N, C-alpha and C positions, 0 to 999 in steps of 0.2 A: 766663799763660794765666789766664783767670777760674776763679776756684774752682767745681768741679763738685760738687754736693750729691745723691749718688745712691748707692744700696746694690744689690748682686748678690744676689737671694735665690734660694737653691738647696737650700732644707731638705728632707730625705729625708721624705715625708709619713707614712711607717712608723717607729713607735717604734721598734721592734726586730721581729727575726724569731723565730717559733717553729716547729720542725721539724715538728710535726705539724698545724699549721694552714694552710689553703690560703691565707688572707690574714692578714697581720700586723696587730696593733693599731696603729691609727693615732692622730695626734694630734687630727685632727678630730673623731674619736670622743669621745676624752677631755675635749675641750673642750664638744662637745654635751652630755655627761653632767655634765660641772661646772655647766653652766647651770643644769640642773634641781636638781642637788644644792643649790647655793647658793640657788636659789629657795625650795628647800623649808625650809631653814633660817630664810629672811627670812620667809616665810608663817608659819612657827611662831612667831617672835617677834612679827608682828603679831596672830596669834590671841591670844596671851598678853596683849599690850597691851591688847586689846579684850575681854578677858575671854570669850573663846569657847573651846570644848574643842580643844586642839591635838591631841588624838588624831584629829581628822577630817583633818588635813593630810596623813597617810600615803594615804588614800583619794582625797583631791583631787589629790595628785601623780600617781597612777596615771590618773585621769581625763586630766589635761593631758598625760602622756607617750603615752598611747595616740591620744588625739585629735589631738595634735601630729603624730604621725609618720604616722597614717593621712591626715590633711588635707594635709599638706606633701607626701606622696608621689603622692596623687591630682591635687593641684594641679600638680605637675611633669608628670605624664603626661598629663593632660588640656589643660592651658594651653599647654604648650610642644612636644608631639609626640603629640597625640591619635591620628593616623592610625597610627603606629607601635605604640603601646600598645594600642589597640582591635583591632589586628591580631594582636598578640601579648599577649594579656591576662595569661597567667602572668609575663610578663616585670614587670609592676606589682608583684608581690611581691618582686621582687629587689632590695630596697632597697640591699643591700650594692654594688650596682653604681653607687651614685651617682644623684642627682636628687630634691632637695627643693625645694619653693616655700612660701615664707612666706605668700603671698597664700591658698594653699589650706587652710593650718592655720586660718585665721580662720573659714573655713566649717564646721570641725568643733569647734574650742576652744570657741566661744560656745555652741552647743547643748550641748556636754558640760557646761559650767558651768550652764547653764540646768537640765540634769537633776540636777546635784549639788546645786542650790540648793533644789529641791523636796524631794529626798529627806532633806536635812540641815537643811532649813527655815532657810536663810539668804537675806538679801536678794540677789537676782541682781545689782542694781547694784552693790552692795558687793563682790561677789565679783569683777566686772569691775574695779572700782578696785584691788585688791590683785593681781590677776594681771597687769594692766596694769605694775604697777611692776616685778614680778619678770621678766616678758617682755622688758622693756630689758635686763636683766641677762644673760637668756638669750640675747639676740640679741647682745651684746657677745661672748659666748664663742664663738657659732655663727661671726660673722664673723671672728674670730681663727683659727677653725678652717678657714675658706674662704682664709684668707692661709697656713696652713701647707701647704694643698694646692695652693697657686699656681693657685686658680681664683676665677671672677667677678672677672677682672682689668680694670683701668681702661685707658682708650684712652691712646696716646702722649701725653705731656705736650707735645710739639713744642718743648721746650726740652732743656737738658742736666742737668735735674732730675729726680728720681723713682726707681723701682724697675726694675731690669732682671729679670724673672722667667725664671730660667734653667733650671727643671727639667725642662721639656719636651726643651729642647736637650741637657740632660746625658743623660737617658734615651736619646734618639735616638742620639745620639754613642756612648754607652757601647755600644748594640746594634752600630751599624755597625761599631766596632772589634773588637767580640768578644772571644774569649778573651785576646787578646795583651795587653789593658790591664787594670792593675790598678785605677787611679783617674782620674777626670777631675774638674777643679775650675776655677772661674772666679774672677778677681781683677781688681780695677781696674790700669789702666796710664795711666802719664803721657803725655800727648800734647800736641803745641802745638797751641793753640785753633784756629788757622787751617786745621788739618787734620781739625779734627772736623766731620762733617756736622750739620745741625741737627737737633735732637732725638734725637743719638745720643751716646753715651758710649763711651769707649775701655775696652777689657776685653780680658784675655789669658785664652784658654781652655789649661788645662795638662792635659797627658796624661802620665800615668805608666805605663810598660810593667811588666809582671811582672817580678819579679827576675830570673828564670832563663830569661827569653824572650830568644832571639837574633834581634836586629833585622835584617831585610835591608833596609838603607837605600834601595837602588834602589826596591824595591817600596813602602816606605813615602813616598818624595817623589812616586812615581806616583799613590798613593793619596791624599795631601794635595792635589796639583795638580789632580787630575780628578775622582775619586769624592767626596773631601769637600767640595771646592768647589761640585761639582753638587748635593751633598745639602744643604749648607748653603742655598743657594738655593731648592732644589726643596720640601723639606719645609715646609708652611704653618706647622707647629707649632714650627719653627726659625725660619723667616724673619720669624716676627711678633715675635720677641724678639732675633734675631740680624741685624745688618745688613751685608751684605756686596756691596760695588760689583761688579755682574755684569761690568764692563768693566775690572776691574784682577786681575791675578793674586793669589792668597791668599798673605798675609803670614805666614811661619811659619818655624820652626827645629826641628831635630832634634838632638838632642846626647846625650852619655854622660857621666854623673857616677858615680863610684864603682861602675862595672860596671851601672849601671842606666840604661835609655834613657828619656828623656823628650822630648816634643814640646810646642811651644807655637804656638798661633795667636792672631795679633795682629789682633783685628777690633774691631766696635762692638757694644753692646749698645742696644736700644731703649728708652728710658726711660719708663715708664708710671706713671699714676696709681695708688696703693696703695688703690682705692677700698674695699676690704674694711677697711682701717684707718680711712678717713674714717667710715664706717658704725658701725664698732665703737666709735669715740671718741664719735659723736653718741648712740648708745644708752647709753653709760656717762653721759653728760652728763645725758640724760633721765631716766635711773635716779635719779641723785642729785636733780635737781630735784622728780620726782615723790615721792620717799621725804621730802623736805624738806616739801613742801605736807602730805604725810599727817601727818607727825609733829607739826608746829607748826600746822596750821590745820584739822585735820580736823573739830574740832567745829563749824567755820563752813561747811563745804563739804557740799553735796548729795551722796548716793551717786550715782555714775556720773560726776560731774565730772572726775575724774582720768582715767576712762577716756576721756572725750572729749578731753582734751589730749593724750592717749597716741596716739588715733587719728589726730587732725590731724597732730601733730608726725611721728609715725613715717612715715604715708604720704605725708605732704606731702614731709619727706626723701626717702623713696625716689623720688618723683618727679622730685625735682631731680638726685640722685645718678645716675639713670640717664643724664643727659646726658654723663656722666664714664666710664661704663662700657662694655664691650663688649656686643653682644646675645649673648644665651644660645644663641640658634639662628639659623640663617642666613636663615630666612624673614622673620625680624623687620626686615630691611633692605628688604623689598616693602611694607611697611606703608604706607598712604597718609599724605601730609602733612597737617598742620593748622596752627592758628594758633600752635602751640607749636613748629612744626617737625616732624619725623619722631619719631613715638611709637614705643617698644617696649612689648611685652606688659607688662613690669613697670608702666610708667607707664600705660597704659589700665586695668589693674586698679586702680592706686592711687586713681583720681579718685574713684570711687564711694564709697571707704571715706573719703577728705577730707569728701565731701559728708555722709555717715552721720555723721562725728564733728562737723561744724559743727552739725548738727541737734540732736544729744545735749548740745552745749557749750550751745546757747540754752536748751535745755528743764532743764539742771541748773545752770545758772549760779548762784553765790553768792547774787546778789540777789533771787533768786527764793524763794518760802516753800517750807519743806521741807514 
């Protein structure tokens, strides 16, 4: 058979549990915070290199953190689900429930930087340049955080390569099996290529029952053949990641090994684009490019020029990467078609930002007089 290049992604988004906390610390939170910490280190270095007071960076970080969270949260609430949040405004404050939009952050970060520039007597365009550099690094960390959460996933690749996002299937199956199961895991499975549906990859779902649980094999067989088959097909959060032919019986086995029962389901995962990783790598590359320009060419560049490159590249990339991503909310599929095809909200919001970036680029390009 042809070699299949795919991974099964089933990371628990919670780093560890703490008994007295309702919500455990998550990888996303760690990566989100890491972006700001790394950014603060780099901005301090830039301040020092340009003979400016590095003590200001702590205040600048506070401006950035607060404006980013406020803007990203409001952006998500108003751009993607305004009716719900305007009807339940208290929900806007519940940021721990998830929901941040990078487009929204732009509307608060830039005014916050303008206020900071006036207070600390810094060039506004110079601040935009250095923040553009570190925002790329923050974006790298945040998209890695999205990957750990198995969110903002890509569309199916329509071939046998990609990532199977198994976390939703894991959580729902764990709930359906209930207390009798100790562990559910996913692994690759060898399969003849002619038996593999296009865009699907062979996987085994492994179920380990609890050590002292006495398995009623008759009940379990009925559960697998009826309930489990129906739920694998029925729940959208499973069926968009796990493919089961509705016209064939579920392929599975239940066996005992050293007094512990195990179950195995032989099925197929749906290979998807790891769009979070695509974006993360792009942001990292853009960070390297911008820091290179600043370090080696800053004396030849006008203030605002690095920001213009960042604005064009970031939102231009965002426009095109959306073609490989699932819509974030269902109503986006009802947006009208354009000459670029059917656009989603992320693409619509990116277009004016690219235009603004081009205008700033023309006004600040190096061949203009400073």
